DOVEXMAR-29047 format. One line per field, with one value per residue (C-alpha): x, y negated, z negated; residue number from 1. Coordinates in Angstrom, 2 decimals. Example, Ala and Ser with C-alpha at 12.3 -4.5 7.8 and 13.67 -1.06 7.14 Angstrom:
2
px <- (12.30/13.67)
py <- (4.50/1.06)
pz <- (-7.80/-7.14)
tigu <- (1/2)
END
This chain:
329
px <- (-179.79/-181.12/-180.97/-179.99/-184.26/-184.50/-180.83/-183.01/-186.29/-184.51/-182.36/-185.75/-187.71/-187.13/-185.76/-189.30/-190.69/-188.00/-188.32/-192.36/-191.55/-189.20/-192.05/-194.52/-192.67/-191.63/-195.65/-196.58/-193.50/-194.99/-198.07/-198.03/-195.18/-198.45/-200.98/-198.78/-198.78/-202.22/-202.69/-200.69/-202.69/-205.91/-206.84/-207.73/-210.45/-208.94/-206.06/-203.39/-201.01/-198.25/-196.36/-193.10/-190.38/-192.43/-193.40/-191.36/-193.64/-196.61/-194.32/-192.99/-196.55/-198.92/-196.75/-196.97/-200.98/-202.64/-205.20/-208.22/-206.71/-207.93/-206.51/-206.82/-204.88/-204.80/-205.28/-201.60/-202.93/-202.21/-199.34/-200.84/-204.59/-202.01/-199.35/-202.61/-203.39/-206.41/-206.58/-204.10/-206.66/-209.77/-207.87/-206.40/-209.61/-211.03/-208.92/-209.62/-212.73/-214.14/-217.19/-215.23/-213.32/-213.13/-215.80/-217.22/-215.67/-217.27/-214.05/-211.40/-207.70/-208.82/-211.27/-210.38/-211.62/-211.60/-213.11/-212.57/-208.71/-209.73/-209.41/-211.32/-210.98/-208.60/-209.53/-209.66/-209.71/-206.79/-206.92/-210.61/-209.77/-207.77/-210.86/-212.40/-209.70/-209.90/-213.76/-213.20/-210.36/-213.23/-215.12/-213.15/-212.46/-215.90/-216.62/-213.64/-212.45/-209.16/-208.22/-205.82/-206.54/-203.68/-204.20/-201.89/-200.90/-198.99/-197.32/-199.75/-202.28/-200.83/-201.22/-205.14/-207.40/-208.83/-205.85/-204.89/-208.25/-207.88/-204.47/-205.98/-209.25/-206.75/-204.49/-207.01/-209.38/-206.46/-207.05/-206.12/-204.40/-201.28/-200.87/-198.73/-197.01/-195.54/-193.69/-192.08/-191.54/-193.65/-197.42/-197.54/-195.10/-194.76/-191.59/-192.39/-189.85/-192.00/-195.50/-194.13/-192.71/-190.98/-188.03/-189.93/-193.90/-193.85/-192.95/-196.63/-197.56/-195.76/-198.33/-200.87/-198.61/-199.07/-196.10/-194.20/-191.02/-189.55/-188.62/-185.88/-189.18/-186.77/-186.24/-188.49/-187.06/-187.09/-190.63/-191.75/-189.62/-191.73/-195.00/-195.19/-194.04/-196.87/-199.30/-198.54/-198.19/-202.21/-203.28/-202.53/-204.77/-202.06/-202.77/-202.02/-199.08/-197.66/-195.22/-193.27/-191.42/-189.39/-189.09/-189.09/-191.98/-191.27/-191.10/-194.42/-197.13/-199.72/-199.95/-201.14/-197.70/-198.57/-195.81/-193.26/-189.78/-187.68/-185.04/-183.81/-181.48/-184.61/-186.94/-184.52/-183.57/-185.45/-183.01/-180.48/-183.24/-184.44/-185.97/-185.77/-181.87/-181.57/-183.49/-181.97/-178.85/-179.65/-181.13/-177.83/-176.01/-177.74/-177.42/-180.80/-179.45/-179.54/-181.47/-183.88/-184.53/-184.94/-187.42/-189.58/-189.00/-190.63/-193.77/-194.08/-194.34/-196.45/-198.75/-198.63/-199.42/-202.09/-204.07/-203.64/-205.05/-207.45/-208.69/-208.27/-210.67/-213.60/-216.44/-216.14/-218.74/-222.49/-223.86/-227.34/-225.03/-224.99/-228.43/-226.91/-225.81/-227.10/-228.85/-227.95/-230.36)
py <- (51.17/49.22/51.54/55.41/55.75/54.84/56.81/60.06/59.10/58.65/61.93/63.83/62.35/64.18/63.16/62.93/60.40/58.47/58.18/57.53/55.03/53.42/53.42/52.14/48.81/48.40/49.03/46.64/43.80/44.56/44.39/40.70/39.70/40.42/38.32/35.48/35.80/35.78/32.80/30.75/31.93/30.81/34.25/33.84/31.70/30.38/31.10/33.86/35.07/36.70/39.28/39.54/40.03/41.78/45.06/47.39/46.22/47.40/50.42/51.22/50.55/52.13/55.96/56.26/56.34/59.09/58.78/58.66/55.67/52.31/49.07/45.39/42.64/38.49/36.97/38.18/41.85/43.48/44.94/46.79/47.95/49.25/51.19/52.37/54.34/51.94/52.22/49.53/49.00/48.04/45.92/44.05/44.02/42.64/40.29/39.20/39.04/41.91/43.69/47.20/45.72/47.40/44.45/44.43/41.23/39.38/39.05/38.11/38.15/37.35/39.80/43.13/46.15/50.05/52.00/55.44/54.84/53.18/49.53/48.01/44.50/41.29/38.07/34.42/32.85/33.13/35.43/35.97/39.65/40.16/40.04/42.62/45.42/44.95/45.87/48.65/50.19/50.19/51.88/54.66/54.98/54.90/57.74/59.69/59.91/60.01/57.15/54.09/51.37/48.20/44.71/42.89/39.06/35.98/33.98/31.33/33.59/34.42/30.52/31.14/31.83/34.85/36.60/36.52/37.18/40.26/40.90/41.17/42.94/46.02/45.82/46.28/48.63/50.63/50.61/52.44/49.51/48.79/44.74/43.93/40.44/39.84/37.08/35.52/31.99/29.81/28.79/27.15/24.63/24.82/26.90/28.96/27.02/24.19/26.20/29.01/28.03/31.89/33.32/36.30/36.39/39.94/38.17/37.12/40.59/41.09/38.66/41.05/43.99/45.39/47.83/45.50/45.61/43.17/44.90/44.16/43.74/43.87/47.43/49.86/52.59/50.53/49.46/52.87/54.23/51.93/51.50/55.77/55.75/53.40/54.88/57.88/55.95/55.10/58.47/59.75/57.51/55.59/52.00/49.48/48.05/44.88/44.90/41.48/42.58/39.48/38.96/36.20/34.92/34.35/30.59/29.33/30.22/30.18/30.37/26.37/25.78/24.96/25.32/25.31/24.90/22.08/22.97/25.01/27.46/28.47/28.89/31.59/33.49/35.88/37.34/37.27/39.86/41.69/44.72/46.67/46.14/47.03/50.60/51.19/51.00/53.43/56.04/55.78/56.91/59.84/61.15/60.05/59.00/55.99/57.58/58.65/55.68/53.63/56.73/55.65/52.05/52.60/54.79/52.14/49.08/51.63/51.77/48.22/47.60/50.05/48.20/44.91/46.35/48.11/44.51/42.70/44.66/45.42/42.74/39.66/40.10/38.96/35.93/37.48/39.84/37.72/39.36/42.34/44.63/41.89/44.21/48.24/50.48)
pz <- (-14.84/-17.37/-20.40/-21.28/-21.37/-17.52/-16.42/-17.56/-16.27/-13.00/-13.26/-13.68/-10.51/-7.39/-3.97/-2.42/-5.39/-4.80/-1.15/-1.63/-4.00/-1.60/1.46/-1.20/-1.51/1.80/2.89/0.13/1.37/4.92/4.01/2.52/5.58/7.87/5.76/5.66/9.07/9.87/7.58/9.83/12.48/10.69/10.00/6.54/5.10/1.83/0.63/-0.63/-2.69/-1.25/-4.33/-2.65/-4.74/-7.38/-5.45/-7.97/-10.63/-9.09/-7.99/-10.86/-13.17/-10.54/-10.46/-14.51/-13.78/-13.15/-10.36/-12.67/-14.54/-14.18/-13.41/-12.81/-11.92/-10.63/-7.31/-6.48/-6.60/-3.39/-4.19/-7.26/-4.98/-2.30/-5.09/-7.04/-3.23/-2.01/1.94/3.84/6.59/4.24/2.19/5.73/6.80/3.26/3.79/7.10/5.88/8.28/7.46/7.28/4.33/0.91/-0.03/3.38/4.11/1.39/-1.59/1.22/-0.59/-3.91/-5.05/-4.13/-5.59/-4.48/-7.73/-5.87/-6.40/-10.00/-8.66/-10.77/-8.78/-8.89/-9.95/-8.88/-12.08/-14.47/-17.45/-16.63/-16.04/-19.16/-21.55/-19.11/-18.94/-22.86/-22.06/-19.59/-21.83/-24.63/-22.84/-21.89/-25.58/-26.76/-23.74/-24.72/-21.04/-21.46/-19.03/-19.56/-18.24/-16.71/-16.76/-14.34/-15.22/-14.55/-17.38/-16.46/-17.89/-21.33/-22.33/-22.00/-25.30/-23.88/-23.50/-26.97/-28.05/-25.94/-28.01/-31.82/-30.13/-28.47/-31.53/-33.80/-32.53/-31.21/-27.56/-24.61/-22.89/-21.03/-20.34/-17.96/-17.54/-14.66/-15.67/-12.85/-14.73/-12.56/-12.96/-9.88/-10.27/-14.38/-15.49/-18.72/-20.34/-20.01/-21.24/-23.71/-27.14/-27.98/-26.01/-24.34/-23.91/-25.41/-28.32/-28.96/-28.92/-32.35/-34.38/-33.70/-34.40/-30.84/-29.07/-27.05/-24.21/-22.55/-18.64/-16.08/-13.04/-10.65/-11.35/-9.86/-12.51/-15.70/-15.06/-14.60/-17.22/-20.24/-18.19/-18.61/-22.28/-22.51/-20.73/-23.18/-26.09/-25.20/-24.38/-27.15/-29.08/-30.98/-28.71/-26.74/-25.33/-23.84/-20.98/-19.62/-16.56/-15.86/-12.23/-9.73/-6.76/-3.47/-2.61/-2.60/-5.22/-2.61/1.75/0.62/-0.22/-3.65/-6.10/-4.46/-6.42/-7.84/-5.91/-3.25/-5.06/-7.59/-4.13/-3.17/-6.65/-5.82/-2.55/-5.05/-7.35/-4.47/-5.65/-2.49/-1.52/-5.41/-5.33/-1.71/-3.28/-6.16/-3.65/-1.92/-4.73/-5.62/-2.09/-0.42/3.28/5.25/7.74/5.45/4.16/7.48/8.52/5.19/6.06/9.48/8.84/6.17/9.04/10.98/8.21/8.19/11.79/11.83/9.01/11.48/14.22/12.13/10.74/14.11/15.78/12.98/13.23/10.81/7.97/9.13/7.24/6.76/4.80/1.83/1.29/0.46/-2.52/-4.65/-6.90/-7.82/-5.72)
tigu <- (1/2/3/4/5/6/7/8/9/10/11/12/13/14/15/16/17/18/19/20/21/22/23/24/25/26/27/28/29/30/31/32/33/34/35/36/37/38/39/40/41/42/43/44/45/46/47/48/49/50/51/52/53/54/55/56/57/58/59/60/61/62/63/64/65/66/67/68/69/70/71/72/73/74/75/76/77/78/79/80/81/82/83/84/85/86/87/88/89/90/91/92/93/94/95/96/97/98/99/100/101/102/103/104/105/106/107/108/109/110/111/112/113/114/115/116/117/118/119/120/121/122/123/124/125/126/127/128/129/130/131/132/133/134/135/136/137/138/139/140/141/142/143/144/145/146/147/148/149/150/151/152/153/154/155/156/157/158/159/160/161/162/163/164/165/166/167/168/169/170/171/172/173/174/175/176/177/178/179/180/181/182/183/184/185/186/187/188/189/190/191/192/193/194/195/196/197/198/199/200/201/202/203/204/205/206/207/208/209/210/211/212/213/214/215/216/217/218/219/220/221/222/223/224/225/226/227/228/229/230/231/232/233/234/235/236/237/238/239/240/241/242/243/244/245/246/247/248/249/250/251/252/253/254/255/256/257/258/259/260/261/262/263/264/265/266/267/268/269/270/271/272/273/274/275/276/277/278/279/280/281/282/283/284/285/286/287/288/289/290/291/292/293/294/295/296/297/298/299/300/301/302/303/304/305/306/307/308/309/310/311/312/313/314/315/316/317/318/319/320/321/322/323/324/325/326/327/328/329)
END
């Protein structure tokens, strides 16, 4: 465990909750592998960005949120959508541009939205959703809804101007916002050491007086512990928190093979710190059996298989649909 706090949190969780998290992480992994397979078969328009190796952040962070809380994420946001409760069938259908998708097939892989589960959208423009999340948090504060907004983004987004503007305003106004930086070390092919002047991205939050923490992003329990404290801080009206979750991404920036690593060792780094076997090892030590975990993994495989079948059997979005949903009824 990363800290005493993490140990305390882990001990407070039921075995059922831990098994559920394991199933969620496996579901995200199988979902992404299926998406990659579909892309290879030419079934996905444009590109798609896998979050393989980062499942611990999505599951740990979203587990600390209430169903009514809100999230926004990047184009690498399939995991967050699934962890927040979005329907895998509708997400897969959306990625395949099918009419049954969560956005009726018009959004695709990078523009997923499910308001009913608090998913206000993933965004294809780097850092564009960060100020939007600040606006959402401001709306929640103004309306006194008690909701917390979580914004997920990568290390590359922390070099954009709107990132700094949002941090300053959120801190100034004590917004109920948690900024979750998924630092996987690379912005396409640029290593963080070549773009960040400070040792940690979280150091930047200190400049605006924002509560911040560096987290072991490959440890779902550590992410949950840090996120739970941040959510409580925000919900109590004490302001935002910046969490830097250090992790690594899968071999490529996207399925177009853009942003490959400089060498084979770096490309395979995620396998050495894979959050799923790491979490499995912990679960075995607390008395959860191998059979129980395999059962959950099988359920995850079945969930993704059903999602794939649903998407493939759904009709493609009609060209005429471009004229629908342009204006609010």
